[in-house]
C-alpha positions in Angstrom: 119.0 124.5 91.3 122.3 123.1 92.7 122.9 119.9 94.7 125.0 120.2 97.8 127.5 117.4 98.3 129.2 116.8 101.6 132.3 114.9 100.5 134.5 112.8 102.8 137.8 112.4 100.8 139.1 110.0 103.5 136.2 107.5 103.2 137.3 104.1 102.2 140.8 104.7 103.3 141.3 107.6 100.8 139.5 105.7 98.0 136.8 108.4 97.9 139.4 111.2 97.2 140.9 109.2 94.4 137.5 108.7 92.8 136.6 112.4 93.0 137.8 113.3 89.5 135.7 110.4 88.0 132.7 111.4 90.1 132.9 115.1 89.0 133.3 114.0 85.4 130.1 112.0 85.7 128.3 114.8 87.4 129.2 117.0 84.5 128.1 114.2 82.0 124.7 114.1 83.8 124.5 117.9 83.8 124.1 118.1 87.5 125.0 121.4 89.0 126.6 121.1 92.4 128.7 122.6 95.2 131.3 120.5 97.2 132.0 120.8 100.8 134.9 118.6 102.2 135.1 117.1 105.6 138.5 116.9 107.2 137.8 115.0 110.4 135.1 113.5 112.7 132.1 115.8 113.2 132.8 117.9 110.1 129.8 116.4 108.3 127.5 117.5 111.1 128.8 121.1 111.1 128.9 121.5 107.3 125.3 120.3 107.0 124.1 122.3 110.1 125.3 125.6 108.6 124.2 125.1 105.0 121.4 127.2 103.5 119.0 124.6 102.2 117.0 127.2 100.3 119.9 127.3 97.8 119.8 123.7 96.9 117.5 121.0 95.5 119.2 118.1 97.3 121.8 117.2 100.0 124.2 114.3 99.3 126.6 112.5 101.5 129.7 111.2 99.6 131.3 108.7 101.7 130.2 105.7 103.8 127.5 105.1 106.4 129.5 107.2 108.8 129.3 110.2 106.5 125.6 109.7 106.1 125.1 109.5 109.8 126.9 112.9 110.3 124.9 114.4 107.5 121.4 113.4 108.9 122.4 114.6 112.3 123.5 118.0 110.9 120.2 118.0 108.8 118.2 118.0 112.0 120.3 120.7 113.5 119.9 123.0 110.5 117.6 125.9 111.1 116.5 126.4 107.4 112.8 126.5 107.0 113.2 124.6 103.7 113.6 120.7 103.9 115.3 119.1 100.9 115.7 115.4 99.8 118.9 113.6 100.8 121.0 110.9 99.1 124.3 109.2 99.1 127.2 108.5 96.8 128.6 105.2 98.2 132.4 105.6 98.3 133.1 104.5 101.9 134.3 101.2 103.5 130.7 100.3 104.5 127.7 101.4 102.4 124.9 99.4 103.8 122.4 102.1 103.1 122.4 101.6 99.3 121.8 98.0 99.6 118.2 98.7 100.4 118.1 99.9 96.8 119.6 96.7 95.7 122.9 98.4 94.8 126.2 96.9 95.5 128.5 98.5 98.1 130.3 100.8 95.7 127.8 101.5 93.0 128.4 105.2 92.9 127.4 105.6 89.3 123.9 104.1 89.7 123.6 106.2 92.9 124.3 109.4 90.9 121.8 108.2 88.2 119.2 108.0 91.0 120.0 111.5 92.2 119.8 112.8 88.7 116.4 111.2 88.1 115.1 113.1 91.0 112.6 110.5 92.2 112.3 110.4 96.0 110.5 108.4 98.7 109.7 109.2 102.3 112.0 107.5 104.7 111.7 106.7 108.4 114.4 108.1 110.8 115.5 106.6 114.0 115.8 109.1 116.9 117.5 108.2 120.2 118.5 109.8 123.4 121.5 108.5 125.4 123.7 110.2 128.0 121.6 113.4 127.7 122.3 113.8 123.9 120.0 113.4 121.0 120.9 111.6 117.8 119.4 110.4 114.5 120.1 107.5 112.3 118.9 105.9 109.0 120.3 102.4 109.1 120.7 100.6 112.4 121.6 101.0 116.1 123.1 98.1 117.9 124.6 97.0 121.3 126.3 94.0 122.8 128.1 91.7 120.3 127.4 93.9 117.3 128.9 97.0 118.9 132.0 95.0 120.0 132.4 93.8 116.4 132.2 97.4 115.1 134.8 98.5 117.5 137.2 95.8 116.4 136.4 96.1 112.7 137.2 99.8 112.9 140.7 98.8 113.9 140.9 96.5 110.9 139.4 98.9 108.3 142.5 98.6 106.1 141.3 95.1 105.3 138.0 96.4 103.8 134.7 94.6 104.2 136.4 91.4 105.4 137.2 93.3 108.6 133.6 92.8 109.8 133.9 89.0 109.2 137.1 88.7 111.1 135.9 90.9 113.9 132.7 88.8 114.2 134.6 85.5 114.5 137.0 87.1 117.1 134.1 88.2 119.4 132.1 85.1 118.9 135.1 83.2 120.4 135.2 85.5 123.4 131.4 85.6 123.7 129.9 87.5 126.6 126.2 87.8 127.6 124.3 90.6 129.5 120.9 91.1 130.9 118.6 93.4 128.9 115.2 94.9 129.8 113.3 96.3 126.8 110.0 98.1 126.7 108.5 97.9 123.2 105.5 100.1 122.7 104.6 99.4 126.4 105.4 95.7 126.3 108.2 94.6 128.7 110.7 92.0 127.6 113.6 90.7 129.7 116.3 88.4 128.4 119.8 87.1 128.9 121.3 88.4 125.7 124.2 88.5 123.2 123.2 91.4 121.1 120.3 93.8 120.3 120.0 95.4 116.9 117.4 98.1 116.2 117.0 98.3 112.4 115.4 100.8 110.1 117.0 99.3 106.9 117.5 95.6 106.1 121.3 95.5 106.1 124.0 95.9 108.8 127.3 96.1 106.9 127.2 93.0 104.7 124.6 91.2 106.8 121.0 90.9 106.1 120.1 91.5 109.7 116.5 92.6 109.4 115.1 91.0 106.1 111.6 92.1 106.9 112.4 95.8 107.6 110.4 98.4 105.7 111.9 101.9 105.7 108.6 103.9 105.6 106.3 101.9 107.9 106.8 103.9 111.1 108.3 100.8 112.8 111.8 99.8 113.8 112.7 96.1 113.6 114.3 94.7 116.7 116.6 91.6 116.5 117.8 89.9 119.7 120.1 86.9 120.1 119.9 84.8 123.2 123.0 82.8 124.4 124.2 80.0 122.2 127.4 78.0 122.5 130.4 79.4 120.6 130.6 76.5 118.1 126.9 76.6 117.4 127.1 80.4 116.8 130.0 80.1 114.4 128.2 77.4 112.5 125.1 79.6 112.2 127.1 82.8 111.4 126.6 82.4 107.6 122.9 82.6 108.1 123.2 86.3 109.1 124.6 87.0 105.7 121.5 85.6 104.0 118.9 86.6 106.6 118.1 82.9 107.6 119.2 83.6 111.2 115.7 84.9 111.9 114.5 81.2 111.8 117.0 80.2 114.6 115.3 79.4 117.9 117.8 81.7 119.7 116.8 84.7 117.6 113.7 86.8 118.3 112.3 89.6 116.1 110.0 92.3 117.2 108.6 95.6 115.8 107.9 98.8 117.7 107.8 102.6 117.2 109.0 103.5 120.8 111.7 101.5 122.5 113.4 101.8 125.9 116.4 99.6 126.7 118.2 99.0 130.0 121.0 96.6 130.7 122.6 95.3 133.9 126.0 96.8 132.8 126.5 99.9 130.5 126.7 98.8 126.9 128.2 101.1 124.2 126.0 101.9 121.2 126.8 101.7 117.5 124.4 103.8 115.4 125.2 103.4 111.7 128.6 102.0 112.4 129.7 104.8 114.8 130.5 104.3 118.5 128.8 106.7 120.8 126.5 106.7 123.8 125.6 103.8 126.1 122.6 102.2 127.8 120.0 103.1 129.1 118.5 104.7 126.1 115.2 105.5 124.4 114.5 105.2 120.7 111.6 106.6 118.5 110.8 106.0 115.0 110.0 109.2 113.1 107.6 108.0 110.4 108.5 109.2 106.9 110.4 112.1 108.3 112.8 112.7 105.4 112.7 112.4 101.6 115.5 110.3 100.1 116.5 110.1 96.4 115.4 106.6 95.5 115.4 104.5 92.3 
């Protein structure tokens, strides 16, 4: 049976489109039958996935970055097909944090295709959240505060590639702002003056090992919060986020929960899987092992 590929040719500043001939050649080499559907703008990945007939395919693949995968998983849950099929990704976008949990590098599209061809899958948790009266799903992370501000600025610097996140991080650390957050984690109330909150399903946020203890099929989301720290101290500790050592800082707290409610003293924009949408207050649930993912 064929594999359906939702392909974003504009991912990675057009890099994905340039790679398409090589990707198709490798698919033929692997003897993978496939159909290609191309996105042309924001939201297309949702609509293309939503309207697909899953009964005609053995797998559903997002070819792009984390944003393409985000759109695909949301279209997946809006699809009315009775059949549910495994999903996967061909990492050809600017940010490809999802594949890092398979210990692939950002742009290891060949090993990703090998994984899809092998057909081995594992069950994967899905984050489900409601904000501003709308429901969304995510596979990687959802953040607010400093992390969302960084994404907004990094998006403007995408032409610089992955370094855009580092530059955006330094910029927002220098103009650091705090806010009050009230979180209910499986019924336990936590209130803090805060810099950021990250709700992780996978270990990585961009190039950062944000939640090194995260397990993608345990039915729990990993919450990382950062309390106020002076700017110089935060800049000095910034490299620790790359290696995951930040979780040992006294200003950082880590929790796990399956149901989360978040309120803030001022509305804070959300960044699920690197997108910018919705705002606080919000509720998040972990849907345990809700989707099958092609996995090495």
